[in-house]
C-alpha positions in Angstrom: 19.3 -17.7 -38.8 20.8 -14.7 -36.8 17.6 -12.6 -36.9 15.5 -15.7 -35.3 18.2 -16.0 -32.4 18.2 -12.3 -31.8 14.5 -12.3 -31.5 14.6 -15.1 -29.4 17.0 -13.5 -27.3 15.1 -10.5 -27.0 11.4 -11.8 -26.1 13.5 -14.1 -23.6 14.9 -11.1 -22.2 11.5 -9.7 -21.7 10.1 -13.1 -20.4 12.8 -12.8 -17.8 12.1 -9.1 -16.8 8.3 -10.5 -16.4 9.4 -13.2 -14.1 11.4 -10.9 -12.0 9.1 -8.3 -11.4 6.5 -11.1 -11.0 9.1 -12.6 -8.2 9.2 -9.1 -6.3 5.6 -8.6 -6.6 4.9 -12.2 -5.0 7.7 -11.4 -2.2 6.1 -8.0 -1.8 2.7 -9.6 -1.1 3.9 -12.0 1.4 5.6 -9.2 2.9 2.2 -7.4 3.5 0.2 -10.3 4.6 -1.3 -9.8 7.7 -2.4 -6.2 10.0 -0.8 -2.8 10.0 -1.6 -0.1 11.8 -1.5 3.3 10.4 0.9 5.4 12.8 1.3 8.5 10.6 -0.9 10.4 8.3 0.7 13.4 5.9 -1.3 15.5 3.6 0.1 18.7 2.1 3.2 18.3 4.1 1.6 18.6 7.0 1.6 15.5 9.8 -1.6 14.6 11.1 -1.2 13.9 14.7 -4.0 11.0 14.6 -7.1 12.8 14.8 -8.1 11.3 11.2 -6.6 7.7 11.5 -6.4 6.5 15.4 -6.9 3.0 15.6 -6.9 2.6 11.7 -6.0 -1.3 10.4 -5.0 -2.2 7.2 -5.4 -6.0 7.1 -3.6 -7.5 3.9 -4.4 -10.8 2.0 -3.2 -11.9 -1.3 -5.2 -9.4 -3.7 -7.5 -7.3 -1.1 -7.1 -6.0 2.0 -9.6 -5.1 4.8 -9.4 -1.4 5.9 -10.8 -1.2 9.8 -11.8 2.6 10.4 -10.1 3.6 13.7 -12.5 4.9 16.7 -11.9 9.1 15.4 -11.9 8.2 11.8 -13.8 11.3 10.3 -16.8 11.2 7.2 -19.0 8.9 9.7 -16.6 6.1 9.3 -15.8 5.7 13.0 -16.6 1.9 14.5 -17.9 1.1 11.3 -16.8 -2.6 10.0 -14.0 -3.1 7.8 -14.1 -2.6 3.9 -12.8 -5.0 1.5 -10.5 -3.2 -1.1 -8.8 -4.8 -4.1 -5.2 -4.0 -4.4 -2.3 -4.7 -6.7 1.4 -3.9 -6.9 4.0 -3.5 -9.7 7.3 -3.9 -8.4 9.3 -3.2 -11.7 8.2 0.4 -11.2 10.3 3.1 -9.1 9.0 3.6 -6.7 7.0 0.7 -6.4 3.3 1.1 -7.6 0.4 0.3 -5.4 -3.3 0.5 -7.2 -6.6 -0.1 -4.9 -9.8 -0.7 -6.3 -13.1 0.1 -4.6 -16.1 -0.6 -6.7 -15.4 1.2 -9.8 -13.1 3.5 -8.3 -9.3 3.3 -8.5 -6.6 5.0 -6.4 -3.0 5.4 -8.0 -0.3 5.0 -5.4 2.9 4.0 -4.2 4.8 1.9 -1.9 7.7 1.1 0.0 9.2 -1.0 3.0 11.3 0.8 5.2 12.2 -1.5 8.3 9.7 -2.8 10.1 7.3 -0.1 8.5 5.5 0.3 5.3 4.8 3.5 3.3 1.9 4.2 0.9 1.3 7.3 -0.5 -2.2 7.3 -2.6 -3.4 10.1 -5.0 -7.2 11.3 -4.4 -9.8 9.6 -7.0 -9.1 10.7 -10.3 -5.4 12.5 -9.9 -2.0 11.3 -10.9 -0.3 8.7 -9.2 2.1 10.1 -6.6 5.7 10.0 -7.7 7.6 10.4 -3.8 6.8 10.0 -0.5 6.2 13.4 0.5 3.0 15.5 0.1 4.3 19.3 0.2 2.6 21.0 -2.2 0.6 18.3 -3.2 -3.1 18.8 -2.1 -4.2 15.6 -3.8 -1.6 12.7 -2.3 -2.2 11.1 1.3 1.0 9.3 2.6 0.3 6.7 5.4 3.1 5.2 7.5 2.0 1.8 9.0 3.6 -0.6 11.4 3.2 -4.1 11.7 0.5 -4.8 14.2 -1.1 -8.1 16.0 -4.2 -7.5 17.5 -3.7 -10.8 20.1 -0.2 -9.4 20.7 -1.3 -6.1 22.0 -4.7 -7.3 23.8 -2.5 -10.3 25.8 -0.4 -8.2 28.1 1.0 -10.2 31.0 -1.2 -9.5 34.3 0.6 -9.1 37.3 
């Protein structure tokens, strides 16, 4: 009987841990919902001054987000329509895991909320998941800093 109780306690503990992580993921998904504008990008320890991301918007829904390239995004993407990207979260990891799928390609990343900002660090396709939010010496990582953005609020300024 002791073994049965012990086994039940173990299974219940695992279930509780799973529920807690799922609750974290759900809360984070709620916090992510809406539009975020990329305000900084770091690669190999160098800050991008805006040329590759100016105007880029990430618009999050439950399990996907729409990536809208900015007006200066390179690689022929400037001015193109938004691209739908599937994503998943794993809040039980430290740092929290952010995984995105675009077609049959997967990018591994991490994320963190910091006040009203979101940090997302992604490895290039085929590389290991980042372990920190600093790209110094890491050629295959890109770290984004995003701020909450509302298109209507920006375009509806008061007119004097």
